[in-house]
C-alpha positions in Angstrom: -16.7 0.1 -9.2 -13.4 -1.8 -9.1 -11.4 -2.1 -5.8 -7.9 -3.3 -6.2 -6.0 -4.1 -3.0 -2.4 -5.3 -2.4 -1.4 -7.0 0.9 2.2 -7.4 2.1 3.5 -5.9 -1.2 2.5 -8.8 -3.5 -0.8 -10.5 -2.5 -3.4 -8.9 -4.8 -7.1 -8.9 -4.5 -9.7 -7.4 -6.9 -13.4 -6.9 -6.0 -16.0 -5.7 -8.5 -19.0 -3.9 -7.0 -22.3 -3.7 -8.9 -25.3 -1.7 -7.6 -28.8 -3.3 -7.7 -31.8 -1.0 -7.3 -31.6 2.2 -5.3 -31.2 3.2 -1.6 -32.8 2.5 0.8 -34.0 -0.9 -0.6 -31.3 -1.6 -3.1 -28.0 -3.3 -2.4 -24.5 -3.9 -3.9 -23.1 -7.2 -5.2 -19.4 -7.5 -4.4 -17.6 -10.2 -6.4 -14.2 -11.3 -5.3 -13.0 -14.5 -7.0 -15.5 -17.3 -6.2 -17.1 -15.3 -3.3 -20.1 -13.1 -3.9 -21.6 -10.8 -1.2 -24.8 -9.0 -1.3 -24.4 -5.8 0.8 -27.0 -3.4 2.0 -25.9 0.2 2.9 -26.8 2.0 6.1 -26.0 5.7 6.2 -24.7 6.9 9.6 -23.2 10.4 10.1 -22.6 10.7 6.3 -20.7 7.4 6.1 -21.7 4.2 4.3 -21.8 1.1 6.6 -22.0 -2.2 4.7 -24.5 -4.8 6.0 -24.2 -8.4 4.8 -27.5 -9.7 3.4 -26.2 -12.9 1.7 -22.9 -14.7 0.9 -22.3 -17.2 -1.8 -19.3 -19.4 -2.8 -19.2 -20.6 -6.4 -22.9 -19.7 -6.5 -23.9 -21.8 -3.4 -25.5 -19.8 -0.6 -23.5 -19.9 2.7 -25.2 -20.0 6.1 -24.6 -16.7 7.9 -23.8 -18.5 11.2 -20.7 -20.0 9.6 -19.4 -16.6 8.4 -17.2 -14.2 10.3 -18.8 -11.1 11.7 -18.0 -8.2 9.4 -17.7 -4.5 10.2 -17.0 -2.4 7.1 -17.5 1.3 6.3 -16.4 4.1 4.1 -16.7 7.9 4.1 -15.3 10.9 2.3 -12.7 13.1 4.1 -11.4 16.2 2.4 -12.1 14.7 -1.1 -10.4 11.4 -0.2 -11.8 8.0 0.6 -11.5 6.7 4.2 -12.4 3.0 4.8 -12.2 0.3 7.4 -12.8 -3.5 7.1 -12.7 -5.9 9.9 -13.6 -9.7 10.2 -14.1 -11.4 13.6 -14.9 -14.8 14.9 -16.6 -15.7 18.2 -14.0 -16.6 20.9 -11.1 -15.6 18.6 -11.9 -11.9 18.0 -10.5 -10.0 15.1 -8.9 -12.3 12.4 -8.3 -9.6 9.7 -8.6 -5.9 9.7 -7.4 -3.3 7.2 -8.2 0.3 6.4 -6.8 3.5 5.0 -7.2 6.8 3.2 -7.3 6.6 -0.6 -7.6 8.9 -3.6 -10.2 8.0 -6.3 -8.8 7.0 -9.7 -10.8 7.2 -12.9 -10.5 4.3 -15.3 -8.0 5.1 -18.0 -6.1 7.7 -15.9 -2.6 6.9 -14.9 -1.8 6.4 -11.3 1.1 8.3 -9.9 2.5 7.3 -6.5 3.6 10.2 -4.3 1.5 12.9 -5.8 
């Protein structure tokens, strides 16, 4: 699964998600540049809630106590994809949050804005 995001109109970020194993013991690997996350999935009320198992930077494991707290989920609403991602630090609170409602796009299909 490829997830392309654009922030402030021009800052682009691509993540590649790869499943490993099967639920409930499997997990997903999310690769975004030099950062790799291993994410378990917890199903709550039909939504997927990502749970961080491990983080690496350039292949080096990162101690979890140095990482921001993450709250991330996705669910399907009327055939569309609703998601929310939030990163927080102790004493500072939320440092980044984004979310929205998306349409799925199959590889090779053109994307038309406004349809």
